[in-house]
C-alpha positions in Angstrom: 0.0 -0.2 0.0 2.9 2.3 0.7 4.4 1.7 -2.8 0.9 2.9 -4.3 0.9 5.9 -2.1 4.3 6.9 -3.4 3.2 6.4 -6.9 0.2 8.6 -6.4 2.2 11.3 -4.8 4.8 11.0 -7.6 2.1 11.4 -10.3 0.5 14.3 -8.4 3.8 16.1 -8.4 5.2 15.4 -11.8 4.9 17.8 -14.7 2.9 16.9 -17.8 5.9 15.9 -19.8 7.3 13.3 -17.4 3.8 11.9 -17.0 3.8 11.6 -21.1 7.1 10.0 -21.2 6.2 7.5 -18.6 2.9 6.8 -20.5 4.9 6.2 -23.9 7.6 4.2 -22.2 4.5 2.3 -20.6 3.0 1.7 -24.1 6.7 0.6 -25.4 7.0 -1.9 -22.6 3.5 -3.5 -23.3 4.1 -3.5 -27.0 7.8 -5.1 -26.5 6.3 -7.9 -24.3 3.6 -8.7 -26.7 5.6 -8.7 -29.8 8.2 -10.9 -28.0 5.8 -13.5 -26.5 3.6 -13.7 -29.6 6.5 -13.9 -32.0 8.6 -16.4 -29.6 5.8 -19.0 -29.4 5.3 -18.7 -33.1 8.7 -19.2 -33.9 9.2 -22.0 -31.6 6.3 -23.8 -33.2 7.8 -23.3 -36.4 11.3 -24.4 -35.5 9.6 -27.6 -34.2 7.8 -28.4 -37.3 11.0 -27.5 -39.4 13.3 -29.8 -37.4 10.6 -32.7 -37.9 10.6 -32.1 -41.7 14.4 -32.0 -41.9 14.4 -35.2 -39.8 12.1 -36.9 -42.2 14.1 -35.8 -45.3 17.3 -37.0 -43.8 15.6 -40.4 -43.2 15.0 -40.8 -46.9 11.6 -39.1 -47.5 11.4 -37.8 -50.8 9.1 -34.8 -49.9 9.1 -32.5 -46.5 6.5 -32.8 -43.8 3.2 -31.3 -45.2 3.2 -28.8 -42.1 6.6 -27.3 -42.9 7.1 -24.1 -44.4 9.1 -25.2 -47.3 6.3 -27.9 -48.1 3.9 -25.0 -48.5 6.4 -22.7 -50.3 7.9 -25.3 -53.0 4.4 -26.8 -53.9 4.8 -29.0 -56.8 8.3 -28.3 -58.3 11.6 -27.6 -57.0 13.9 -25.1 -58.6 16.9 -23.2 -57.5 14.9 -19.9 -58.1 11.8 -21.0 -56.2 14.1 -22.2 -53.7 15.7 -18.8 -53.2 12.3 -17.3 -53.1 11.4 -19.5 -50.3 14.5 -18.5 -48.2 13.8 -14.9 -48.8 9.9 -15.5 -47.8 11.0 -17.4 -44.6 13.6 -14.8 -43.8 10.9 -12.1 -44.0 8.3 -14.1 -42.1 10.6 -14.8 -39.3 12.2 -11.5 -38.7 8.6 -9.5 -38.3 8.7 -7.7 -35.1 12.4 -7.1 -34.8 12.2 -3.8 -36.3 10.1 -2.3 -33.6 12.2 -4.2 -30.8 15.2 -2.5 -32.2 13.6 0.9 -32.2 12.3 0.5 -28.6 15.8 -0.6 -27.5 17.4 2.5 -29.1 14.8 5.2 -28.4 13.3 4.4 -25.1 16.6 5.7 -23.0 16.3 9.0 -25.0 12.6 9.2 -24.3 13.4 8.5 -20.4 16.2 11.2 -20.7 13.8 13.9 -22.1 11.6 13.4 -19.1 14.5 13.5 -16.7 15.9 16.8 -18.3 12.4 18.5 -18.4 12.0 17.7 -14.7 15.4 18.9 -13.9 14.8 22.1 -15.8 11.6 22.7 -13.7 13.5 22.0 -10.4 16.2 24.5 -11.4 13.4 27.1 -12.3 11.7 26.4 -8.9 15.2 26.6 -7.3 15.7 30.0 -8.8 12.4 31.5 -7.9 12.4 30.4 -4.2 14.7 29.9 -1.5 14.6 25.9 -1.7 16.7 23.7 0.5 19.1 21.1 -0.8 16.8 18.3 0.5 14.1 19.5 -1.5 16.4 20.2 -4.6 17.8 16.5 -4.3 14.4 14.9 -3.7 13.1 16.8 -7.1 16.2 15.4 -8.9 15.7 11.9 -7.4 12.1 12.0 -8.8 13.5 13.3 -12.2 15.7 10.4 -12.7 12.8 7.8 -12.5 12.0 8.7 -16.1 15.7 7.8 -17.2 15.4 4.7 -15.0 12.2 3.7 -16.9 13.8 4.3 -20.3 16.7 2.2 -19.5 14.4 -0.6 -18.2 12.4 -0.8 -21.4 15.5 -0.7 -23.5 17.1 -3.7 -21.7 14.1 -6.0 -22.3 13.6 -4.6 -25.9 17.2 -5.4 -26.7 17.3 -8.9 -24.9 13.9 -9.8 -26.7 15.5 -8.5 -30.0 18.6 -10.8 -29.8 16.5 -13.9 -28.7 14.0 -13.4 -31.6 16.8 -12.8 -34.1 18.5 -16.1 -32.9 15.3 -18.1 -33.3 14.7 -16.3 -36.8 18.2 -17.5 -37.9 17.7 -21.0 -36.6 14.5 -21.2 -38.7 16.0 -19.9 -41.9 18.9 -22.4 -41.3 16.5 -25.2 -41.0 14.8 -24.2 -44.3 17.9 -23.9 -46.1 19.1 -27.4 -45.1 15.9 -28.8 -46.4 16.1 -26.9 -49.6 19.7 -28.3 -50.0 18.6 -31.7 -49.3 15.7 -31.5 -51.9 18.1 -29.7 -54.6 20.8 -32.3 -54.1 18.4 -35.1 -54.9 
């Protein structure tokens, strides 16, 4: 309950820019997590399908598993051009969402810093117009740094999620390329 009171007190004393910055960072955090979990589970499912299909091809099957990406992409005929198209298509499909994660990772610290700078400027303005004590100023600057901390917090998750999904996408593309190599080699 004490934390809730602190949050309410902080929001009551914060300026509009700081609240807007924290709102944007909250939206970023929600989107980053939604993109990550959605894409992670989708890529994990696709990876299992492609691994199963590759195993089937290695055991001598003439065609990939019907549920695999390569089966749907190659359809009736296998040629080098179609295989290259399939590789580009799986790369495009598997890397969806990475751009936003990259943008969130790179911009959220700056968004948080904007909130901090505006709050510190306001603190200096108040300090110049009144006889504020050092404890009042340090408390105001401490509150201002919350926006920077929030920006860094969002960036850590966005960057980590970006790297995890990028690796999963690489693994998926590699499995598809291996299947293509097996099919073209026959």
